[in-house]
N, C-alpha and C positions, 0 to 999 in steps of 0.2 A: 645420768642414772648416778643414786646412789649404793653403795654396799655398805654392808653391817657385817661384822663378824666373818669374813672370809677365812679365818684359822679353822674353821670347822670342818673344812673340805679337803681331802687327801687328793695333790692335784697329779700325783704320779702319774704318768702315761700309761694303758696297758700293753703288756708284752704279747698278748692274744694273736697268735699267726692268722688264726681263722678271719679275721677283717683286715686284713693288711691291706689286702687290695680296695676294699672300701675306705679305708684310712686315706690312702693316697688319693683317692678321688673327691673325699670330703676335705682335705688338706686344699687341694687346689680351689675349693668354692669358699675356704674360710670358715667352715663350718661341718659339723656331724653329718654323717650319713644316717638318715633319717626313715626308720623303718616303723610302721603303724601296723598295729595286730588289732583285729575285729572279729566278733561273730557275727554273722546274721540270719534273720529267718529265709527260707525260700522266697518269701514274697519281699526279701528286701530289710526287715525291718532290725533294728537292733535291740528294740526294748517295747514296751506298750504304752498306751496314750498316756499313762500314768507317770511316766518315767520312772517307775521303780526297778529295782534289780531284779532280773529275772533267769532264774537258772535254766536256760533251755538246750545247753551243750552237753557234751559227754565229759567224763574223767579224761579222756585222750585230748580234747579240745584245753582243758585247764592246764595238762601238763606242757602242750604245744605254747599256751601264754608264757608259762614258766620259762620254759627252754627260750623263747624268745627274750625275754625278761634278762636271762641269765647270761645270755650272749652280748648283751648292751654295756655300754660304761656308765651308761644312766637311764633312767625311765621317768617319762614327762605323764603327767596328768593333768587335766583341767579341775579348777576346782567344784564346779557342779558334780562332776563324776567324781572325787573323792568324798565331797559330803554325802553323796547320795548313797555309795558301794562302803566308805569307811574302810577302807584297806590301808593294809601296813605298807603292801608293795615290797614284800618279803619273797624268800627263796625257800623251798625245800633244803635238808641238810645237805642231800646229795650233790644239789648242784653247786650249793656254797662252797663244797669239798671241791668240785671240779673247778670253780672258779680258782681256787687257792692254789690248784697244781697248775694253772696256766699264769701265774703270777699275778693275777689279781686280786682287790679287795673280796672279800666274801659275798658282798652283794653291792648293785651297782649304786650309783647316787641318786638320790628321789629329788625330782624338779617337779613343784607346782606352780600353776601358772592362773593368776587372779586377777582381774582388771580394778576390781573394787577393792581387794584385799579383807573382805570381811570373813577370815580364815579361824574357825575353831578353834583353840589350843588344845581341846578336850580331844578332837579326833585321834583313831588310833595309831595313825601315821605319827604322831608325836609323842606316843607314849612307848615307841623302841627306838634303840640306838644302835639298830644294825647296819648303818648306813647314813653318812651327812643327807641332809635335806636342804634345798635351795629351794626360795620363793622367789619367784619375778613375779612384779604388782606394779601398783603407781602411788604416787604421794595421797592418793585417796584413802588410802589405808588407814583405819582410822588409830589413832593413837594409843589407845586400850589394845588393840591389835599387835601394833609394832611392840610394844613392850611384854606383851605376852609369848611373840612368836621371836623375839630377838635372842634369846636364851637357848632357843630348839631348834634354829635354822640360821642361814646365810639369806639376809634380805637383800633384793636386789630391786630397788623404788625409783621409777621414772617419773621424770614431770609431767609426760604426756598424759592423756587421759587414757590411751590403753598401750599394751605391752607392746613394743615393736618386736616382733616374731623371729626377724632376720637378725637384728642386734643379740637378742637373748640366746641365739644359736650361736651367735660368732663369741659371745662372751664363754658359752659353754665351752666352746672351741680352745679358744685363746686362752683362758683363764682356767679352766678346769681340766684341758686335756681329754675333751668328752670326743672322741672318734666316732663311734657309734652309738644312737639315741634311740630309744624305745618308745614311741608313743602308743598310750594306751586308752587314749580317749579324752572328751568324749566327742562325739559327732562334731559339735559346733567348734572345736578346738582342730579336728582332723579337716573339717572345711578351711578355715580360717588358714592353716598351713597349706593346703592345696591351693588356694587362691593365689597364695605368695609363690608357688612351684618350690614347694620346701618338702614335700615330701619325696623319698626316694624309691621306697620300697612299701608294697602293700602285701600283708600276709591275711588271707580271708579264709573264715572257715564258715560253710555253709551248712546250717543246720536245718533236718527235718521238721519244720514247725512252719506255720504261717500264722500270723498275728491280725493282719488285715487294719484297716483303720488309716483316715487321713490324717489322723494325729498323732500317729504313732510314728516316730523318727526313724528317716531310714540311716545310711552311712555318713551322708553328709546334712543331717539333722533335719530339720522343720521349715528352712528358709525355702520359699518357693520361687526363689528367682533362680537364673540360669549361673553357671559359676563364669567368672569372664571369659576362659577360655575352655573349648572342651579339652580332657584331660585324656590322653592316649595310655594305655597299657600293654604292657608286654609279657605275656604269661611264659615264666622261666621253670615252674614245677607246679605239678598237680597230682594228690594221691588222694584215694578214698579209703576210708576206714569205716566201716560198718555203713552207716546211712549219713556219714558226713563226708564233706567234701571239702579239702585242705588246698589252698590254691596261693600261689605267689606271684605277685605282679611287680615287674620294675616299670616303673613312672618313666615315662618319657619327658624330658623337659622342652619347654617351649623356648625357642630360641629368642635371645633379647630379655628374656624375664629376669627377673630378680632371683636371684640364689644364694 
């Protein structure tokens, strides 16, 4: 794997005590503690059949997402979701200030993953300098994309056809001192991490809507195959605010599986 321009990322460890227990656990596996945050409809859909951005959750759920993002050292998003939603992955000013008081950078490191690397440098995320950006991709990334992105982000390009997720997490942990990683999708990336037993916690909001449709993706995407092994979850927190339900699951890791 080649690395371009690593000087863009501040690798100072976070002093936040709120994740110290998670950090210790993550350190033993040589990777960050990975927290995925999603919202689904009552019938289990994350979006419509057209894969378009759909605003079906409340302001409270959006604040919930911001809080999860603010609690992490880095936030991870897949290229497809980034391109569809065109987000900066930033934080409101009050949460930036809270991070500063905890001794953190004002915003978490932003991490993009793309196997093909055809990432448009005109996306909003590249127009803001709120925090460093790291891109994990392969050497299939076209030269024009490399040239455009290398001044805006740190590039990690592997010779393989696909990004090795475990290696990516190890790099984030060891090179960038990421103790907690917030994964914000999409479902294809979530499934890939789940298949390799690389998810530690799932924050799930159930919204009072139903979309239906066999071609509308669920939490694990549109793949009609079963997961390699059934994934067990332990409910550690649940609360309701008006018509939405906020769940926190701890993922039970499989013995002998790669972590």
